[in-house]
Structures are given as structure tokens and as C-alpha cells.
KOLMARTI-458078 format. One line per 4 residues: their letters; for each residue x, y negated, z negated of C-alpha. Coordinates in pm, 1 decimal. Layout:
A) X/Y/Z; ...
This chain:
MASD) 20554.3/12440.9/15878.7; 20331.6/12553.6/15626.6; 20035.7/12294.0/15593.1; 19982.4/12121.5/15268.0
PSPA) 19721.5/12279.4/15097.6; 19631.2/12000.7/14796.6; 19346.8/11823.4/14879.9; 19353.8/11446.9/15094.1
RSPV) 19384.5/11155.6/14913.1; 19053.1/10963.0/14956.5; 19108.2/10577.7/15012.0; 18903.3/10371.5/14792.1
RPVE) 18682.8/10068.6/14963.9; 18740.7/9765.9/14755.0; 18591.8/9673.0/14456.5; 18378.6/9320.6/14384.1
VDRT) 18529.0/9235.9/14062.5; 18374.7/8909.8/13848.7; 18664.5/8743.9/13709.5; 18419.6/8459.6/13544.1
SPVP) 18276.9/8750.4/13325.4; 18362.1/8816.1/12969.3; 18316.4/9177.2/13123.9; 18693.5/9353.7/13108.6
LYFQ) 18804.1/9379.8/13457.0; 18903.5/9752.3/13416.3; 18582.9/9797.8/13301.1; 18457.0/9702.6/13618.8
VASR) 18662.1/9885.1/13814.5; 18589.7/10170.4/13639.8; 18218.4/10113.2/13627.4; 18236.0/10088.9/13984.9
LQEL) 18477.2/10376.2/14044.1; 18246.1/10586.1/13826.7; 17921.8/10474.5/14100.0; 18141.3/10616.1/14392.0
IEQG) 18168.0/10922.1/14243.1; 17800.9/10981.7/14119.6; 17687.4/10943.2/14514.1; 17946.1/11088.6/14643.8
EIGV) 18178.7/10844.5/14807.8; 18444.2/11028.0/14644.3; 18394.9/11388.1/14622.1; 18473.0/11693.4/14397.0
GARI) 18858.9/11752.8/14412.1; 18946.6/11435.1/14622.1; 19269.1/11301.7/14507.1; 19283.6/10909.3/14429.4
ENEV) 19570.5/10722.1/14620.0; 19844.4/10633.5/14389.4; 19791.8/10305.7/14155.5; 20014.9/10070.3/14347.7
DLAE) 19825.3/10139.5/14639.4; 19496.7/10165.7/14451.8; 19561.3/9804.0/14257.5; 19638.7/9665.0/14596.8
RLGV) 19284.9/9823.8/14763.2; 19144.8/9733.2/14459.6; 19269.8/9353.0/14460.5; 19374.8/9397.5/14048.5
SRPT) 19691.1/9440.4/13837.4; 19827.2/9810.8/13803.6; 19774.0/9768.5/13428.3; 19394.7/9706.4/13512.6
TRRA) 19387.2/9964.9/13735.0; 19568.1/10201.8/13562.3; 19295.3/10127.6/13232.1; 19028.8/10223.5/13454.0
IQYL) 19124.7/10507.5/13541.1; 19214.3/10602.5/13211.7; 18899.5/10523.3/13103.4; 18749.2/10786.9/13343.4
VERG) 18997.8/11048.8/13254.5; 18898.7/11025.1/12872.1; 18569.1/11042.1/12961.2; 18637.4/11430.3/13203.7
MLVR) 18561.3/11244.6/13558.8; 18903.9/11231.1/13685.4; 19219.8/11450.0/13583.8; 19566.2/11384.1/13587.2
KRGV) 19795.5/11647.1/13778.2; 20169.3/11684.5/13803.4; 20256.3/11715.2/14184.0; 19904.3/11671.8/14265.8
GTQV) 19830.2/11299.0/14114.6; 19492.7/11190.9/14014.1; 19170.9/11424.9/14105.4; 18816.3/11366.6/14049.1
VHPK) 18704.8/11646.1/13835.2; 18350.6/11651.1/13818.7; 18062.9/11380.5/13920.8; 17905.0/11385.0/13553.3
VRRP) 17573.1/11262.2/13465.6; 17641.7/10881.3/13351.1; 17539.7/10861.0/12986.0; 17739.7/10555.2/12848.1
VELS) 17741.0/10545.6/12476.2; 17506.4/10316.7/12311.5; 17646.2/10064.1/12071.1; 17483.7/10121.7/11739.9
SLYD) 17368.8/9891.2/11482.5; 17425.6/9879.6/11128.3; 17037.5/10002.3/11051.4; 17128.5/10299.7/11275.2
DLVS) 17438.2/10388.0/11105.3; 17258.2/10391.3/10753.2; 16973.7/10578.7/10859.5; 17231.2/10833.2/11054.5
ADRK) 17347.4/10837.2/10698.6; 17030.2/10933.6/10540.8; 17127.7/10579.0/10327.1; 16746.0/10450.0/10294.7
PRTE) 16838.1/10114.8/10453.1; 16616.4/9799.2/10403.8; 16636.3/9475.3/10559.6; 16543.5/9094.6/10397.5
VLDL) 16501.2/8846.6/10650.2; 16609.7/8548.4/10489.7; 16608.0/8247.4/10810.5; 16444.7/8312.9/11176.3
RVIA) 16431.3/8033.1/11350.5; 16516.7/7884.6/11701.3; 16830.4/7645.7/11662.1; 17011.4/7420.6/11879.7
APAE) 17367.5/7702.9/11958.2; 17690.8/7570.7/11817.7; 17989.8/7591.6/12026.3; 18138.6/7926.1/11963.1
VAEA) 17812.8/8095.1/11992.9; 17681.8/7919.4/12304.4; 18088.4/8055.4/12428.7; 17979.8/8427.1/12329.1
LEVA) 17661.9/8419.9/12473.2; 17724.6/8183.1/12809.5; 17483.1/7922.1/12728.3; 17530.6/7581.2/12784.8
PGAE) 17629.4/7398.4/12404.5; 17334.1/7298.3/12245.1; 17130.3/7550.2/12447.7; 16813.7/7659.8/12206.2
VTWI) 16908.9/8037.3/12065.4; 16716.9/8250.8/11797.7; 16919.1/8220.3/11509.0; 16870.3/8541.8/11228.4
ERLR) 17002.4/8568.9/10907.3; 16959.5/8914.3/10764.3; 17061.1/9088.1/10412.5; 17125.1/9472.2/10509.6
YAGG) 17025.9/9697.3/10159.4; 17146.0/10117.2/10158.3; 16972.8/10302.7/9877.9; 16876.4/9990.0/9694.3
EPLA) 17217.4/9768.2/9696.1; 17274.8/9501.0/9926.3; 17559.2/9629.4/10155.1; 17572.8/9318.8/10426.8
LMHN) 17518.4/8963.4/10528.8; 17409.3/8917.4/10846.6; 17392.1/8658.0/11138.5; 17287.0/8699.5/11469.9
AIPV) 17201.9/8496.2/11728.5; 17018.3/8586.2/12016.9; 16916.9/8375.7/12373.7; 16572.1/8226.2/12341.1
DLIR) 16438.8/8374.2/12658.5; 16540.2/8736.9/12585.4; 16304.7/8850.5/12349.9; 16054.8/8685.8/12105.0
LEAA) 16169.1/8815.8/11696.5; 15920.8/8857.0/11460.0; 16077.0/8864.3/11095.4; 15805.4/9171.6/11034.3
DLAA) 15971.3/9352.5/11329.1; 16341.3/9233.9/11144.5; 16241.3/9413.0/10865.3; 16121.7/9719.2/10982.7
YGLY) 16349.3/9819.8/11264.4; 16753.6/9704.4/11346.7; 16818.2/9463.1/11592.7; 16963.4/9667.1/11894.6
ELLR) 16642.7/9885.8/11840.9; 16437.6/9576.8/11923.9; 16669.0/9491.0/12221.2; 16618.3/9835.3/12331.3
RAGF) 16225.7/9851.6/12361.7; 16232.6/9544.7/12505.2; 16462.6/9684.5/12807.8; 16736.4/9549.7/12694.2
VPRI) 17020.2/9835.7/12621.0; 17398.1/9678.9/12470.2; 17620.3/9877.3/12710.3; 17991.0/9710.6/12613.9
ATQV) 18095.5/9445.9/12304.3; 18398.4/9280.5/12176.5; 18443.4/9298.4/11838.1; 18691.3/9190.3/11591.3
IGAR) 18711.8/9313.5/11238.0; 18919.8/9060.2/10925.7; 18876.4/9025.0/10566.7; 18805.3/8731.9/10372.7
SANA) 18705.5/8662.3/10038.5; 18355.5/8587.6/9929.3; 18231.6/8228.4/9914.0; 17986.4/8147.9/9596.3
AEAR) 17662.2/8173.8/9772.2; 17765.7/8506.0/9959.9; 17909.7/8678.1/9586.2; 17528.4/8589.9/9449.9
TLQE) 17339.5/8753.7/9752.6; 17558.9/9043.1/9801.7; 17554.9/9113.8/9372.8; 17950.6/9053.1/9399.7
KRGA) 18238.2/8809.0/9208.5; 18309.8/8506.2/9328.4; 18615.5/8604.7/9543.4; 18571.7/8941.7/9607.8
SLLT) 18674.5/9071.7/9885.7; 18445.3/9121.3/10190.3; 18498.1/9265.6/10557.3; 18443.7/9053.3/10843.5
MTRT) 18303.4/9117.5/11170.1; 18179.1/8959.5/11452.5; 18095.8/9087.7/11802.6; 17922.9/8998.6/12151.1
AWDA) 17712.6/9249.1/12341.2; 17645.6/9300.0/12681.9; 17420.4/9499.8/12905.0; 17527.0/9695.1/13214.3
GGRA) 17515.5/9379.7/13440.8; 17709.8/9206.6/13242.3; 17435.8/8988.7/13067.4; 17538.4/8835.1/12682.7
LEYG) 17272.8/9012.7/12478.8; 17385.9/8916.1/12093.4; 17641.5/8759.9/11898.0; 17686.0/8821.3/11571.1
SHVY) 17866.8/8754.9/11278.4; 17843.4/8980.9/10932.3; 17990.6/8992.4/10637.5; 18000.8/9313.2/10442.7
RASR) 18127.5/9442.0/10076.4; 18469.2/9582.3/10078.8; 18390.8/9785.6/9762.2; 18070.9/9979.5/9949.8
YSFE) 18152.8/9968.9/10279.1; 18452.2/10052.0/10543.6; 18523.1/10078.2/10957.0; 18622.7/10394.9/11079.4
LNLS) 18815.5/10404.4/11381.2; 18827.2/10712.9/11644.9; 19214.4/10676.4/11826.4; 19355.0/10856.6/12105.9
AG) 19740.6/10855.4/12225.7; 19734.0/10710.7/12547.5
């Protein structure tokens, strides 16, 4: 009888996940699998066991496993082949996409950003902020309010909270650089975030600050960002002039 020429399946040892962490389980699983591939524990050409067995071995649900595998497929580390299964393609050098700030985006688009720092102080974290940053309610956080201009026009009113022990921020630095740039310089690199986008009407104060009519349409965005180790770095609540700004999302079929 002819032998099966296809590569042997590579059993993956259990992955430790932190179910109390805000970092999604699928991302924790995908990150660990990526480490195993990069370290050579799962070699090029090796087949990954089927989703049911893999989910049981990893101690997570099948949908979580499927999403983790898809994440690595989309990044070119794994490939699905009919009749073969999921296979390691290449242990690519790890270069996670860094999250960008509005300042970074405006610089890239040559929109000449300018920042006016409206408020910078240490406050007791409100409940919503404390929950997002995983600190005790009332714990001290650095609170920042900025007005961001693009091409001489006000574009966004931004509120951010940073754990007080993370970095000491100065108004001059916030006026000259984006917040993420300052975090990166201090050794804290945002790697993953949850972001909610919405819309509402401007109140009187927002309309006055953004040079819009009261009741004008605003885009809203709230975001919490973490570093690669799962530490919460930043909570942001921003409003943008809908007449001057839009969000672009790139989607692909799963």
C-alpha cells in the first residue's frame, strides 16, 4: 500500500489564555500559535490538527479557534488546502501593524495638523474610564483634552485618559506630537484596540469649539488600546466634524 505523502499533523500543546483579560481570546491564541511557528516548534509545511481537536487541546471554543486560525491565514502564516487541511506556509518575521493616531494619519496625508491642548491634569477616573483602563474606580489617571486642526480648520475634539504611572505628559509635547508617538517613545507600543464608531448631534460647547452649528452631525469614536502584553495604555473618546471627516474600513470575506 502506498504511503501517505502529505505532511504529518502537528499536535499543538495547550495554550495558556487569560479569560479575565480584555484582549480577545482568539488574539491570545493566534499570538501564541504565531510564536510557536516563529520559534520552529511548528515547522514549515506542518499541518495543523482539525479545529475540533485543536479547540479541545487548546481549551477554547471552536469559534475562537477558527477565528485564531483565520487571523493567521490572513497574515500569510497559514494556508488552507482542500484535502490537506491547514498548513504552515512560512514563519514570517513578526511585524504587527501598529495602531495610528489621528496626528499620524494627518501627517501622512499632508494635512498639516496642529494641536491645541485645552486641558491636561490628573483626575480620579470615572467608572467608565476605570473599567476600560483596568484600574480601580477613582484611581488617578492623566486626563487630556485636545483640539486637533487640519489645514487650519478645527477637525476633532479629543479626550483621552492614560494610567498616571505610565508616562508623564507635558502640554508642549502633546502640542507637538501625537499621543501614540509619545507612548512609543516611552516604550509603550499600542498593538491592539477595541473601537466603537457612532454619530450624534453637537451640543452648544462642541459646536462652538469645532466652528459648527449647534446640532451639526458629529462622528464619535471611543477606543481602548493595549500593548502586546495586554496592558491597557489609553482610553479615548473623540468627536469629529462629519462635514470634514469620515472613517474608512477595509473588509474581506471570511
